[in-house]
N, C-alpha and C positions, 0 to 999 in steps of 0.2 A: 330267219329270214333273209333273202340278200339285200341289197340297198337297190332303191327301184330308182332307175335311169331320171336324170333331169327332163328326157325327152318327153317322159309321159304326161298326161293328162295331172295339172294338180288336183283337180275333184276325185283323182282316182285314190292319190295319195292320202287324203285326207281322209276319204270312205275307208282306205285299208287301216289307216291309224285308229279310229275309231272302234272298227269290228275287232282290234285286239284289245283296244282297253273295256269295250264288252265282254269280253270272253275273260277276261281277268278278273273281272267284278264280279261273273256268274261265278267261276269258280273260287273264289275267297272263299276262305272257312269261315263263318259267322262266329262273331266275338260279342261273349258274356264278359259283364262286368261285375263284381261283387264289391260294392263299396259301402263300407260301414265306419263311419266315426266310432262307434262301440261294436267290436266285434262280434261275429258269431263265434258260437263257443267252438271247439274243435272237433268234435265229433259233427255236428253241423255240418261244418263249413267242409270237413269232408266227404259228406254226403251230399254236398251240392255239387260240388266239382266232379264227383265221380258220373251223377244224373247228367250231369251238362257234357262232360266227356264222353259218355257211352252216345249222346246222341251227336256226336260229332263236332262239337262247338270248343273251340278256343275259349281258356276260361281266364280272365286277368282278374288280379285281385289289389282292391286299394282298401286299407284300414287304419285307424287312429290318426287320420288325417286333421291337421286342424286349420286350413284355411281352404275356402270356398274355390280357389282357383286351382287349387291340386284335382278335385275332383272336375271343373269344366277341361282343363287338360286331358286328364283321363278319360274321359267321355267323346273324345274326337272321332274315334274311329270305330265303336263298339254298338252292335245291332241290338242288344238287350241288355237292361240293369237290373240288378236286385240291390235293394236297399232296406236300413231298417228306421230310425227317426230322420236320414238324412236327408237335406231341404234339395229335391228339384225344382229348381228355379226355373223361372224364363230362360235367363240367362247362359244357364245350363244345358237346357234344352236347344237352346240356339246353337252352341258348339259342338252339339252331338248329330251329326249331320245322318249318319248313317240309322241312328237308332229309330227303332221299330215298336219296342216295347218298355215299358215300367213296372217292375213288382214290387210293389212295397211288402216287406213277411213282418204281416202285422193288420191290425183290423184297421185302424185310423190311416187317412190318406192326406190330410190337410198340409203333408208338407211336401206334396209335389203341385205344381200350379197345371190343373187339369186345364185350363181353356188355351195354354202355352201347346199344351201336349195335344190337345183337338184338333189346336190351327194346323198342327203339322202332321196330323193322321199318326199320330202314337199311341198306342192303348197303353191304358195305366190300369193295373188291376191289383187288389190287396189280399190277404188271404182271411178271410173270415173265419171265426171259428179253433183258429190255431192257438191261439193265445189267451181265449176266454177261461179256460177253469184257471189258469194263473193268477188272472186279473181277479177271478170272484173269489178266489182264496185270499187274497190278500186284502179286499173289501172286508171281508169275513174278521179278519186277524186284525184290523186296523179299528174296528168294531169294540172286539174285544181288548184291542190294547187301551183303548180311551177310556172302556168302562171300568178299567181297571186303574184307572189314574197313572196312566203309561206305566205301571209298574212302579209307581213309588210307591213308599209306606201312606198309609190310609185306606180307610174303608170305600171298596168300588160298590158295583151292583154287577147282575148277571144279565145276562142277555134273552132269556126264558120268559116269557112272557111280556117283553115290549114287541112294538110294532114298527116294523122296517119298511119303508117306502123307497120303491123301486123306479126311480126315474129314467125311464127306456127299457123297453122290454127285448130286447134284443137277447145275442148268444149270452154277453157276458151276466145282463141283468135278470135271465132264468137260472141260469145256475147260484147267482148270488141268492135267488128265492128259496129255491133248492133246499141249500146249503141253512138258511136262514130257518128255514121250516124244520131242520133238522136237530135244530139246537133248541126249539119249541116258540119262536117268535111268530107271531102275527106276521103276514105279511099282504101289503097294497101295492098298485103298480099304476103310473101312469106313462102310456104310450099311445098316441092320437093315431098312428101310424099302424097299429095290431087291433084289426076291426071283427077277429074272429074270438068269441068270448070263451071258447071250447080252448084255447090254448091257456088261459089266466085257469080256467075251471080245473085244467088236468092237471095243475101243479098246486090247486090249492089256495092259488091268490084272488084276492079281489080286485078287481079293478075300477079306479075312481073317476071322475068326469071331468076334472080338470088339475093342474099343476098347483093351483092355490089349494085344493082340497086334498090331496098329496100330502103336501109340505105340513098342512096343519095339523094334521093327523099321524106323524112320523116323529118317533124317538130316536130313530137314526132314519137318514135319508142317504142311498147309495146312489149315487149318482153317475149316469153312464151315456149321458146325452154327445153327439159330435159337435165340435168346434165348427157350428155354418154363421154365414151372415145374422141368420136369425137368433140363433145362439147365445152367438158371444155377448158377455158382461150380462146375460139372460136371469143368473143367478147371483142376487146381491140382498139388500136391506129387506126389502116387502116381504120376501119370502121366507127370509132367516126369521122374521120377526113374528113370524105367524107359526113358528114352530112350536110344541110343547115345551114347559119348561125341561132346562137339562139336557134338550134334546143335540143331536151329533149331526153336521154333515160331512158324510165320507166323500170325496172328491177320487176317483180313481179313472176319472175320463180325461178332461183337458183342462188346462189352465186358463185357457181363455173364455172359458164360458163363465167365469167369474168375475163378477164386479167387485174387486179387490177392496174398492173405496166403502163401497157397501156393506161388505161383508166385515170391517173393522167397522163403523160406525155400529152396526148389530150387535157385535161381538162388546163394544165397549157400553153399549147402553144394557144389555144385558149378560150381567156375568153369570151365568148358566150356559151360555151356548157354547159350542165346540165346533172346532175345523179341523177335520183331519184329511192329507192328502199325500200321494206321492207324486206329486207336480210341485215344487218348491213355489211358492208367489214371486211375486215380482220384489215384493216388500218383505221378503221371509226374513230377515233378522231385525227386523224393526215389529212383527207381528210375535215374533217369538218373545222378544221382552216385554209388548205389551201383555201377552195372552197366559204366558207361564204352561202350566201342562193343561188348559185348556186349546191349545194348538199343536198337533203335530206334521213335519212335512220329511218327508226322509230324503236323503241326499242327493240321491238321484230318482229318476224316473224307474218306478221298481216291478209296473204291473207284470210285464212279461218275463221279469228275469229269473225264469226258472231252466234249469237242466230241458225240460219237457218242452216248454214253449216253444226255446228256441230251436231245437232240434224241428219240432213240428212244422213250425213257421215255416224254415230256411228249406226246408227237404218240400214245402209245396211250393214256394215260389218258385225252383228250380222245375218241377214239375210243370207246373203254368205257364214258363217262359217255353218249353219243350212243346207242350200243346199247344199254344197259339204260332209258333214258329213253325210248326211241322203239319198242324192239322186245322190253323186258323179257328182254336177253340177259345171264345171269349167270355165265358160263364160268371166270371169274378170283375169282368170290365165294371169300371166306376166313372169312367168319362164318357163324353158324349159319342157316339160312333159316326165315322166320316159320314157324312151326305150322298146318297149316291144319288141327288139331283141335276137332272141334265139344263 
């Protein structure tokens, strides 16, 4: 466009500039960032890129980063963000001025500041069910591992005939229950949010009326509650002390729901109790030294570490990004929707 004469009205010049900028914004290709400190498997990553590219989006990649500043810099111009266990804090959200949607490839979403996202009208989603089988298989594997003395010399015991309690009967909890039934275990469950008893009846599971009743009757307790203000540090001394002789607490949920001081006190007082988890506690080395074969934590979070879960969650995240940006689909939104109040 030719330069505008200085003799023309300043208002006209200002209006012309804004119009050009607006058109540039409208024609800009949307950019999606895949930010994973712990990268997706290659097959999953290739599939994510293919889905996003087919929808006409530019794809950016940030992998194996070690500093939050790297993520803050990378989100500056992105419209969508796919993460795994990466922390999307208020600071990250503030830096992402174009951000419209964050999808956590997995079930848990306590690594995203939902309030900060909602304040900016940014949609946050998870991909429920995509990792569930991987986590459920791990929970059962950890039960077997502990029942056989962590595969060290000595006499262990079988799972058949034992009672496993399921704390939270969601996607993972239901799968643990079904696998435990296949091994001949008795299965009980507690979930105050499941009001339809037929869900339990169809799986051959006996619901109980309180969390206290659940722990008191469980030889194995498989923990699947999310980390919320109500559940953080809710599992500790009192519940552990109520468990039957030789009981094992299996945590494939969140580290934050465990009261570690209470857990240590219970396991010190009762030398028959066991704790196994795929989320190392803060006091991991001390607990390992104190409790020997009665305690085990995997070196890193293992629940979703299968090729199948990696692929399923990644592809679901990409499809949800496209579904929201193109059609406004919000089925798996986990934060509050923007208010339309006048």
